ZANU-569386 format. One record per residue: residue in three letters; x, y, z of N, C-alpha, C in turn. Coordinates in steps of 0.05 Angstrom, whole numbers, plus 5000, padded with zeros to 4 digits. Layout:
REM residues N
ALAXYZXYZXYZ;...
REM end
This chain:
REM residues 487
MET770206027192772906137194772806437191;ARG773906577210773906867210776606967200;PHE776507147181778907267170779407537183;GLY781907587189782707857200783008047177;ILE783408297184783608507163786108467146;THR788208347158790608297143790108087121;SER788707867129788007657110786107767088;LYS784207927096782308037077783708217057;LEU785508387067787008567049788808407031;PHE790108197042791808027026790207897003;ILE787907777010786307646990785307846969;ALA784508086978783508286959785608366939;ILE788008426950790208506932791008276913;LEU791208036925792007806908789907746887;ALA787407746895785207696875785207906853;THR785608156861785708366841788008326821;ASN790408256832792708206814792307966797;ILE791107756808790607506792788607566769;VAL786407706776784507776756785707946734;THR787408146743788708316723790608156706;ALA792207966718794007796703792507626683;LEU790307506692788707336674787507496652;ALA786507736658785407906637787507986616;VAL789808066627792008136608792907896592;GLY793207656606794107416592792207326571;LEU789607316579787607226559787407426536;GLY787607686543787607886521789907846502;ALA792307806514794707766498794407516482;ARG793307306494792907046480791007086456;ALA788807226461786907266440788107426417;VAL789707636424791007796404793007626388;PHE794507456403796407276389795007086370;GLU792906956380791506766363790406906338;SER789207146342788107286319790407366300;GLY792607466311794807546294796107306281;PHE796207086296797406846285795706726262;GLU793106736266791306646244791506816220;SER791707076225792007266202794607206187;TYR796707166203799307106191799206846175;LEU797906636185797706386171796006416145;HIS793806566147792106616123793706766102;GLU795206966111796707126092798906946079;ARG800206786096802306606085801106406066;GLU798706306073797406106056796606226029;ASP795606486030794906616005797406645987;MET799606716000802106745984802906475972;ARG802606265988803305995978801605915955;LEU798905965957797105895936797706055910;THR798506305915799206465891801606355877;ARG803706285893806106165881805405895868;LEU803705735882802905475871801405505845;ALA799805715843798305755818800205815795;LYS802305965800804306015779805805765772;VAL806505595791807905345786806105165768;LEU803505145776801704985761801305085732;ALA801305355729801005465702803405395685;THR805805415696808105335681808105045674;ALA807404875694807304585688805104525668;TYR802904665668800704625649801804685621;ASP803204905617804304985591806204765581;GLU808004675599810004485590808904205584;ASN806604135597805403875593802903875575;GLN802104125565799904155547797304035558;GLY796804085583794303995595794703905623;TRP792503785635792503705663792903405667;ASP793403265644793602975647795902895665;PHE798103055665800402975682799802975711;LEU797703125719797103165747794603015756;ARG793002935737790402825743790702565759;GLY789602575784789702345802792402275813;ASN794502445807797202395818797602535844;ASP796702415866796902545893799802585902;SER801502405894804302425903805602675891;LEU805202715864806202955851804903205862;TRP802403185869800903415880802103505907;VAL802903305923804203365948806903495943;GLN808403385924811103495919810903785908;LEU808903835891808604115880807904305903;ASN806304215922805704385945808204435962;GLN809904225965812304255980814204445966;SER814204445939816204605924815804905928;VAL813404995935813005285938813305375967;ARG813905185985814305266014817305316018;PRO818105536030821005596033822305376050;GLN824805306041826405116056827905266078;PRO828905136098830405266119832805406107;GLY833205666114835305826104834805946077;GLU832405896065831805996038829906226039;ARG828806306062826906526064828106776054;GLY826806916036827707166026829407136001;ARG830106875993831706835969829906715947;GLY830306825923828806715901825906765903;GLY824306705884821506745885820106515871;PRO817506535867816006325855817106265827;GLY818206465813819206415786822106335785;SER823406295808826306225807826705955793;ARG829005945779829605695764831305505781;GLY832005575804833605405821832005205837;GLY832804975839831704765858828804705853;HIS827004895863824104835864822505005846;GLY823705135826822205315809820205155792;PRO818205285781816105155766817205015742;GLY819405125729820504995706821504725713;ALA822904705736824104455744822004245749;ALA819804325763817704135769816304045744;GLY815804225725814304155702815904015682;ALA818504095677820103975656820703685661;ARG821003615686821803335692819403155694;GLY817103275696814703105698814402965724;PRO812502785726812002655751814302495761;GLY815802365742818002215753820202385764;ALA820702605750822802785760822102905787;ALA819502975789818603085815818902885836;GLY818402635829818602425850821502375857;ALA823402465840826202425848826902565873;ARG825602795878826102935903824902785926;GLY822502685921821102525941820002695963;PRO817902605975816702755997818502766022;GLY820602596021822302606045824502806043;ALA824602976022826603186019826403376042;GLY828603536047828703726069826403926069;GLY825904046092823904266093821304156105;PRO819404346111816904266123815404076104;ARG813703916117812103726101809403696113;PHE807403606098804703556107804403276118;ASP802803246137802202976147800102836130;ARG798602976114796702866095796603036071;PRO795302956049795103126025794003396032;PRO795003606019794103876024791103906017;PRO789704086031786804116027786204266000;ALA788104375987787504525963786704325940;VAL785204425921784104275899784704415873;VAL785604265852785904385826783404315809;LEU782104515798779704485781780404565753;ASP779304425733779704505706777604715698;ASN777504795674775605005665772804925669;ASN772304665669769504565672768704535701;GLY770504605719770004575747770304305758;LYS771404115743771903845752774603835766;ALA774703665787777203645802779303495786;VAL781703615785784003485772785403315793;VAL785903435816787303295837786603435864;GLY786703285885786103395912783403305922;PRO783103305948780503225961778303425955;VAL775903325949773703505943771503465964;ASP770803695977768603685997766403865985;PRO764203745975762103895962760904105980;ALA761004056007759704246026761504476034;ALA764104456027766004656036765804906018;GLU766205136031766205396017769105446008;LEU769605475982772205495971772905775962;ARG775405855966776406095953778206015930;ARG777906145907779206055883781306255874;HIS783506145865785706295852785906205823;PRO785606385804785706305776788506205768;ILE788605995750791105905739791105995709;GLU792806175703792806295676795206215660;SER794706165634796806095615796406255590;ASN798406415583798206585559795806775560;GLY795206875584793107065588790306945590;GLN790106685590787506555592787406375617;THR785106365628784706195652784405905643;VAL786205735652786105455645785205275668;GLY784805395691783905235713783805405738;TRP783105275760782805415785784205255808;LEU785505405825786605295849784805375872;ALA783405185884781405245905782305125932;ALA781605275953782205195980779905275998;PRO779405116019777205186038777705466050;VAL775505616053775705886064776605886093;HIS775605706109776105696138778205496146;HIS779805416127781905216134784605336128;THR786305316148789105416145791005186149;VAL792805146131794704926134796805006155;ILE797104836175799004886197801004656197;ASP803504716193805404506193806504456221;VAL808404276224809504196250810804436264;VAL812304596248813804826260811805026271;ASP809705086255807705276264806405186290;GLU805704926291804304826314806204836339;ARG808704766334810704776356811005066366;PHE811105256348811405536356809005626373;ARG806605546364804205626379804205496407;GLU805005246408805105116434807105246453;ARG809405326442811405466458810305726469;GLN808905876451807706126460805706086482;ALA804005876479802005826499803405756526;TRP805405586525806905506549808205756562;ALA809405926545810606166556808506346569;GLY806206366557804106536569803206426596;TRP802806156598802006046624804206076645;SER806706056636808906086655809006366665;VAL808706566647808606846656806306896675;ALA804006776669801606816687802206696715;LEU803506456715804106336741806106496756;LEU808206596742810206766756808907026766;ALA807107146750805707386759804007336784;THR802707096785801107026808802906996833;VAL805206866831807006846854808007116863;LEU808807276844809707546851807507706864;SER805007676854802707816865802307726894;ALA802607466900802307376927804407496946;VAL806907506936809007626952808507926957;VAL807808066936807308356939804808406956;ALA802708246953800308276969800908236998;GLY802608027004803307977032804908207044;LEU806808307029808408527039806708777044;LEU805008837024803309077027801409047051;ALA800108807053798208767075799608807102;ARG801908687105803408707130804408997135;GLY805409117113806509387116804409587123;LEU802009567110799909767114798509727141;LEU798209477150796609417173798309387199;SER800909397196802609377220802009607240;PRO802009857231801310077250798410057259;VAL796709957243793909927252793709727275;LYS795209507273795109317294796309437320;ARG798509587317799609717340797609907353;LEU796210057335794210237345791910097360;ALA791109857349788909707361789809617389;GLY792209517392793109427418793409667437;ALA794409887427794710127445792010237453;THR790010217435787310317442786110147464;ARG786509887463785509717484786809787511;ARG789409827511790709907536789810177545;LEU789310357527788310627534785510597546;ALA783810427535781110387545781110257573;ASP783210107578783509977605784610167626;GLY785210417618786010617638789010677638;ASP790510557619793410617618793810857600;TYR793511097611793611337596796411427588;ARG798411277596801111327588801811187562;THR799911037551800410877526800911067503;ARG803111017488803611167464804510967442;VAL804311057417805110897394807311047379;GLU809510907374811711037359810811097331;SER811311347323810611437296813011427278;THR812911247257815111217238814311277209;ARG811811367205810811417178810111707175;SER810011787149809212067143806712077127;ASP805211857124802811857108800411877127;GLU798011797117795511827133795611647158;LEU796911417156797111247179798911377200;GLY801011507191802711657210801211877224;ALA799412017208797812227220795812107240;LEU794811867234793011737253794511667279;VAL796911577277798511517301799011767317;ASP799611987303800112237317797512327332;ASP795212297319792712377331792212197356;PHE792811947354792511767377794211857400;ASN796711927394798512017415797512277428;ARG796412457411795312697423792912637441;LEU791312437432789012357449790012247475;GLY792112087474793211977499794212197517;ASN795512397505796512627522794212767535;ALA792012817519789712957530788312797552;LEU788012537548786812367568788512357594;GLU791112337590792912337614792712597629;LYS792612817613792313077627789613107641;HIS787513017628784813037640784612857665;GLU785912617663785812437686787312567709;SER789612687703791112827724789513057736;GLY788113207718786413427728784113327745;ARG782913097736780712987752781612907780;ARG784012777781785012697808785612937825;ASN786813137813787413377828784913517837;PHE782813517819780313637826779013497850;MET779013237849777813087871779313137897;ALA782013147895783613207919783013487929;ASP782713687911782213957920779413987932;VAL777513857919774713867929774613757957;SER775813517960775813387987777213568008;HIS779413698000780813868018779114108026;GLU777914238006776314478011773814418028;LEU772714178024770314108040771214018068;ARG773513888070774413788096775114008115;THR776114238105777014448123774714568139;PRO772614668126770414788142769014578158;LEU768814328148767514118163769114048188;ALA771714048186773413998210773114218231;VAL773014468221772614688240769914668254;LEU767814608238765114578250765114348270;LYS766314128262766313898280767713958307;GLY770014098305771514168329770014358347;GLU768714558335767214748351764914618364;LEU763514438350761114308361761914118384;GLU764213968380765113788401765913948426;ALA767214178421767914348444765514438460;LEU763414518445760914588458759714358473;GLU759714118460758413888472759913798497;ASP762513828497764113738521764213958542;GLY763114198536763214408556765914548557;VAL767714488538770314618538770014918532;ARG768214978513767815258506764815318511;PRO764315558523761515628528760215728502;PHE757615698501756015788478755716088479;THR757016228461756916528462756216618434;PRO755416878431754916988405757316968386;ALA759716998397762116978380762516698369;MET761816498387762016218378759916168356;LEU757616268359755516238339756316368312;GLN757416608315758316748291760516588276;SER762316458291764416298278763216058264;LEU761215938277759915708264758515798238;GLN757216028239755716128216757716188193;ALA760116288200762116358179763016098165;GLU763515888181764315648168762115528151;VAL759715538160757415438144757215598119;GLY757615868121757416038097759615968077;THR762015918087764315838069763615578055;LEU762615388070761815128059759615158038;SER757715318044755415368025756415498000;GLN758215698003759315837979760915647962;LEU762515467974764015277959762215087944;VAL760114987957758214807943756814947920;ALA756115197924754815357903756715397879;ASP759215457886761115487863761515237848;LEU761715007862762014757848759514697831;HIS757214757842754714707827754714877802;ASP755515137804755515307780757515207759;LEU759815117768761815017749760914767735;SER759514587750758514347738756414407717;LEU754714597723752614677704753914807679;ALA756014967684757315097661758614887643;ASP759714677655761014467639759014327620;VAL756614287629754614147613752814337598;GLY753414597600751714787586749014827599;GLY748814767625746214787638745915037655;LEU747915217654747715457670745915657656;ALA743715737669741715907656742516197656;TYR742016337633742616617630740116767621;ARG739817007631737617187621738917427609;PHE739217427582740617637569738717877564;GLU739818117569738418357564740418587561;ASN739618807550741419037547741719177574;ILE744219187583744819317609747019517605;ASP747119707623749319907624751519787641;LEU753619697629755719557644757119757663;GLY757320007655758620207673757020237699;LYS754420237696752820267720753020027738;SER753019787726753319537741755919527756;VAL758119607743760819597755760919797778;ALA759720037774759720237795758220147820;GLU756019997816754519897839756119687854;THR757519517840759119307853761419437868;LEU762719647856764819787870763919907896;HIS761520017895760320147919760019937941;ALA759219687934758819477953761519387966;PHE763719437952766319357963767819587977;GLN766519817981767920047993768919978021;ASP767219858037768019798065770319598065;ARG770219398047772319198046775019328039;PHE775019498019777519628012778519828034;ALA776519958046777220158067778520018091;ALA777519778097778519628120781519568117;ARG782419538092785319478087786819718076;SER785519948077786820208069787720188040;ILE786120068023786720037995785320267980;ALA786920417964785820637948784720527922;VAL782320607916780920507891780720737872;GLU781620697847781320887826779420767805;ALA777420927797775420827777775221017755;GLU775220917730774721077706772820917688;LEU770220987690768220837677766920997655;ALA766920897631765621027608762621007611;PRO761221227608758221217612756921087588;ALA754520987593752820877572754220657555;THR755620477570756920257556754920017557;ILE753319997536751119807535752119537524;VAL751619327539752219057530749818887534;ARG749618667518747418477522748518247540;ALA747518237565748618047584746617987605;ASP747317787621745817717645747017887668;GLU745618087677746818277696747718147721;THR746117957731746817827757749517677755;ARG749717517734752217357731754617537724;LEU754217747708756417927701757218087725;SER755418147742756118287767757718107785;ARG757117847784758717657800761617647790;VAL761917667763764617667752766217907763;VAL764918147763766218387773766818357802;ALA765018237817765418197846767718007851;ASN767917797835770117607839772817737834;LEU772917907813775418047807776118247829;LEU774218387840774818577861775518427887;GLU774218197892774818037915777717927913;ASN778517847889781217747885783217967891;ALA782618217881784418437886784518507916;ALA782218507929782118577957783618367974;ARG783418117966784617897982787617897981;TYR788717937957791617897953793318147953;THR792018387951793518627951794318707979;HIS796818817981797718898008796119138018;GLU796119158044794819388056796219648047;GLY794519858042795620108033796220118003;ALA795519897988796219887960794020027944;ARG794119997917792220127899790819917881;VAL788319967876786819807857785519997837;ALA785919947811784820117790782819957774;VAL780520077769778319957753777720147730;ALA777720047706777220207683775220057664;LEU773420217652771620107632771520297608;ARG772020187585772020357560771220177536;ARG770820317514770120167490772720107474;GLU772719877462774919797445773819657420;GLY773319827400772119717376769119657381;ASN768419407376765619327381765319177407;LYS767319217425767219077451767519277474;ALA766519197497767019347521769319227536;LEU771319387544773719287557773719367586;LEU773619167604773719217633776419127643;VAL777819307657780519247667780419287698;VAL781419077712781719097741784619027747;GLU786119207758789019157764789719267792;ASP791819147803792619227830795619277830;SER796619377853799419457855801219237867;GLY800119007872801918787881800918647905;PRO802218427911804518317896803718207869;GLY805718167851805118067825805017757824;VAL804517657800804317367795806517297775;PRO808017087780810117007761808916967733;ALA810417047713809417037686808616757677;ASP810016547686809416277677806816167690;LEU805916307711803416217725800916367715;LEU801316587700799016747692796916587676;PRO797716407657795716257642794216057659;ARG795215987683793915787699791915917720;LEU791816177721790116307741787216227739;PHE786316157714783416097710782815797712;GLU784815637721784315357727783015317754;ARG781415107756780015057780781914987803;PHE781415117826782915067850785915147849;PHE786615297827789315387825789615647841;ARG791715647858792415897872795415927873;VAL796216177869799116227869800216157897;GLU798816227917799616157945798715877950;SER800615687953799915407954799515287981;SER799715448002799315338029796415308037;ARG794715418020791815398024790915538050;ASN792315748057791615908080789116068072;ARG786916018086784416148078784516448081;GLU786316548099786316838102787416978078;GLN789116828062790216948038789016828013;GLY788516578012787416447988784616347992;GLY783016387972780216287972780215997963;SER777915917952777615637943779015587917;GLY779715787902780915747876778915707854;LEU776415767859774315727838773315997827;GLY773916217839772816477830773516547802;LEU776116537795776916607768776016397747;ALA775716147755774715937737771815997730;ILE770316087751767516167745767416407728;CYS769116597732769216837715769616767686;ARG771516587680772016507652769516377640;SER768216197655765816067644763616267637;VAL763216457655761116657651761816837627;VAL764316937626765117117605764916977578;GLU765816727576765716587551762816537542;ALA761016497562758216457555757016707543;HIS758216937549757317197538758717257511;GLY760317067501761717117476764117287479;GLY765117317503767417487508769917327515;SER771917467526774417337533775517467558;ILE777217317573778417427597781317337597;THR783117517603786017457603787317587628;ALA789517467636791117567659793817657649;LEU794617897657797218007649798618127673;ALA801018197669802518347690801618637690;SER801118747713800119027714802419227715;GLY801919447703803919667704804119777732;LEU802119727750802319817777804019637794;GLY804719407783806519227798805218967806;GLY802518947802801118707811799918557787;LEU797418487789796018327769794018507754;ARG793818457728791918597711790118397697;VAL787518417701785618237688783918407669;GLU783818317644782218447623779918277615;VAL777518397615775018257606773918407582;ARG773418257561772218377537769418257532;ILE767418427530764618337526763618487501;PRO762318347482761218477459759118687466;LEU759318917453757319127457754619047445;ALA752519147456749819097444749819207415;GLU748219087398748319157369747619447364;ARG745719557378744919827372747020037381;THR749019947397751120137406753820067394;ALA753919847379756519757368757519947347;
REM end
């Protein structure tokens, strides 16, 4: 039989409560028994002391022990006379002359004592009391004698002299019917409380087990649905403790998985679109050549080469991004002059900017040494310049600046427009994202350039951000840590 976590928690809590209740009950029972025994011993000592005084008075009045010798009935009555009657506790003492005082018992002698009879009111013994009266010679006057029993002795004194001994077993306590009934009631009450505590423990354990594990069960079911691909699964959060925090974390996980799944689907759609476009052009051109619709000319060959180059560049970008995702993109770090590298890349773009009548302004701080992979960092600069050249209107301006900012090198590339809506700026570094959504290749590229720039910059320990430019267009800031010797 397999138990679920609810059953296990219920059993654990119930068992703990039962063990605790038993421990407390047994401890309380042991303390009661010990205290009850002490109470009985103390009461018995007080009774024997009073009985010794009664016997001393009776001894004086009868001039010896002959009145008591072998008289078990009188011995029982004398024991009864020193036990408080109902309603008499706290009144009179062993020496009182009323009712049961020693004078009364002794003056009337055995017959007078028998007038009260053992059936008089108050507690009584079921058999003769275990106490023994001994004379000065140690011989028993009255009472049962057990030679093997260890006795405690109370002296019986008359006129300052010991005339006998009242002896009782050390380990024997007289328990009358009332005492026994009281102890039985206490034992019954203790077991009743233990049973009630067990029932309450079961109820509390059940409520706790269900209350604590209810959100866990909901989480377990939601996790299975999430694992089956239902990324819209959420769990309602109604708690503010650790379980509530766990539910909140699960919901955040669901949000992240839903977002990633949406991104994956968009990525696959974008990749298929980007690959399909050059392939469709190539297929159309080749079919036209094959059917003789278009003659094979250098211009046709150049068009085919351009589409193949576009396709190759897209595949290379995808390959670089996939390597960056798994940390497999190789870097060769060395100290380079970033200003010199930027200047060389700007020079390579002169013809491109000139073809669109774009004015370029450059302000590069000399000897800006960073530790970087020059090839990959040059590609970052090239992608930023390509982005500016592609989207900036003809006759516009592009400004490139490089300076130090603390222990970092700050590279800024900005253009004069058109600008990018502020709510779209954070998305510029997403894969395949383009502000121009028609996917017109003459205006928009594959949408991977800025994503590659972010991966490369972050691999160098830097950061890249997109802002609105004061020139009216887009401003991209790249921060790269300076080499240690120049920081």
